[in-house]
C-alpha positions in Angstrom: 35.2 199.7 54.3 38.4 199.1 52.5 39.3 202.4 50.7 42.9 203.0 49.7 44.2 206.2 51.2 45.4 208.7 48.6 49.0 209.7 48.8 48.1 213.4 49.1 45.9 212.7 52.1 48.8 210.8 53.7 51.1 213.7 53.2 48.6 216.2 54.5 48.2 214.0 57.6 51.9 214.1 58.2 51.9 217.8 57.7 49.2 218.2 60.3 51.2 216.1 62.7 54.3 218.1 62.1 52.3 221.4 62.4 50.9 220.3 65.8 54.4 219.4 67.1 55.8 222.7 65.7 53.0 224.7 67.4 53.6 222.9 70.7 57.4 223.7 70.5 56.6 227.3 69.6 54.2 227.5 72.5 56.7 226.1 75.0 59.6 228.3 73.7 57.4 231.3 73.6 56.1 230.9 77.2 59.7 230.3 78.4 61.0 233.3 76.5 58.2 235.6 77.6 58.4 234.7 81.2 62.2 234.7 81.5 63.5 237.3 79.0 61.1 239.3 77.0 57.8 240.3 78.6 57.2 239.9 82.3 60.7 240.9 83.5 60.4 244.2 81.7 57.3 245.2 83.6 57.6 245.6 87.4 54.6 244.4 89.3 55.1 246.9 92.1 55.3 249.9 89.7 52.6 248.9 87.2 50.3 246.1 88.5 47.6 246.8 86.0 49.9 246.5 83.0 51.5 243.4 84.5 48.2 241.6 84.9 47.0 242.6 81.4 50.2 241.3 79.9 49.9 238.1 81.8 46.3 237.7 80.8 47.1 238.4 77.1 49.9 235.8 77.2 47.7 233.2 78.8 45.1 233.7 76.1 47.5 233.7 73.2 49.4 230.6 74.3 46.1 228.8 75.1 44.9 229.5 71.6 48.2 228.1 70.3 47.7 225.0 72.4 44.2 224.6 71.1 45.4 225.0 67.5 48.0 222.3 68.1 45.4 220.0 69.4 43.2 220.7 66.4 46.1 220.0 64.0 46.8 216.7 65.8 43.2 215.6 65.6 43.0 216.7 61.9 46.1 214.6 61.2 44.7 211.6 63.0 41.3 211.9 61.2 42.9 212.4 57.8 44.9 209.2 58.4 41.7 207.4 59.2 39.8 209.0 56.3 37.2 210.6 58.5 35.1 213.5 57.2 35.8 215.5 60.4 39.6 215.4 59.6 38.9 216.8 56.1 36.8 219.6 57.6 39.4 220.4 60.2 42.2 220.3 57.6 40.2 222.7 55.4 39.7 225.1 58.3 43.4 225.0 59.2 44.5 225.4 55.6 42.2 228.5 55.4 43.8 229.9 58.5 47.2 229.1 57.0 46.4 231.0 53.8 45.1 234.0 55.8 48.1 234.1 58.1 50.5 233.6 55.3 48.9 236.3 53.2 49.1 238.8 56.1 52.7 237.9 56.7 53.5 238.2 53.0 52.0 241.6 52.8 53.9 242.7 55.9 57.2 241.3 54.5 56.7 242.9 51.1 55.9 246.3 52.4 58.7 246.4 55.0 62.4 245.9 54.7 62.3 242.2 55.6 64.8 239.5 54.8 64.4 236.9 52.1 63.8 234.2 54.6 60.6 235.8 56.0 59.3 236.2 52.4 60.0 232.6 51.6 58.3 231.4 54.7 55.2 233.6 54.0 55.0 232.5 50.4 55.4 228.8 51.3 52.6 229.1 53.9 50.3 230.6 51.2 51.2 228.0 48.6 50.9 225.0 51.0 47.6 226.3 52.2 46.2 226.8 48.7 47.4 223.5 47.5 45.9 221.7 50.5 42.6 223.6 50.0 42.4 222.7 46.4 43.5 219.1 46.9 40.9 218.4 49.6 38.2 219.8 47.4 38.9 217.4 44.5 35.8 215.1 44.0 38.0 211.9 44.0 39.6 212.9 47.3 36.4 214.1 48.8 34.8 210.7 48.0 37.5 208.9 50.0 36.3 210.3 53.3 33.7 208.5 55.4 31.1 210.5 57.3 30.9 209.5 60.9 27.4 210.9 61.4 25.0 208.2 62.7 22.0 207.5 60.6 18.5 207.7 62.2 16.9 204.3 63.1 
């Protein structure tokens, strides 16, 4: 099959790659910051072993989810580049999460005394997510993707 890749799909593919790299960097920096400066040093294991273990478990779960999301973003970018239907589905799911997270962040920044930078980031997340969702649902773009489901013999 020799289908020309739409420019928007190429851009979304690069966005997914960049998002996966950004999530990976965020995860590594977050783990380093939590272990060295923010979380675990503030809780003494000898004084509060229960709280220490709960905090450690919560951090392991949180950063594991970030790593899984980074992997999903990378696979979505790869499959978008190859025009696979799975990549489109993963990108739609990640764009939905982006809109949801951006909306919550936007609500929080609008109700609190937050800086302009946080409001711009939240608004950009919402706009990028909505544009990506709408673009991937266009019939012409949807028709560019190949389903990898094997047909029955």
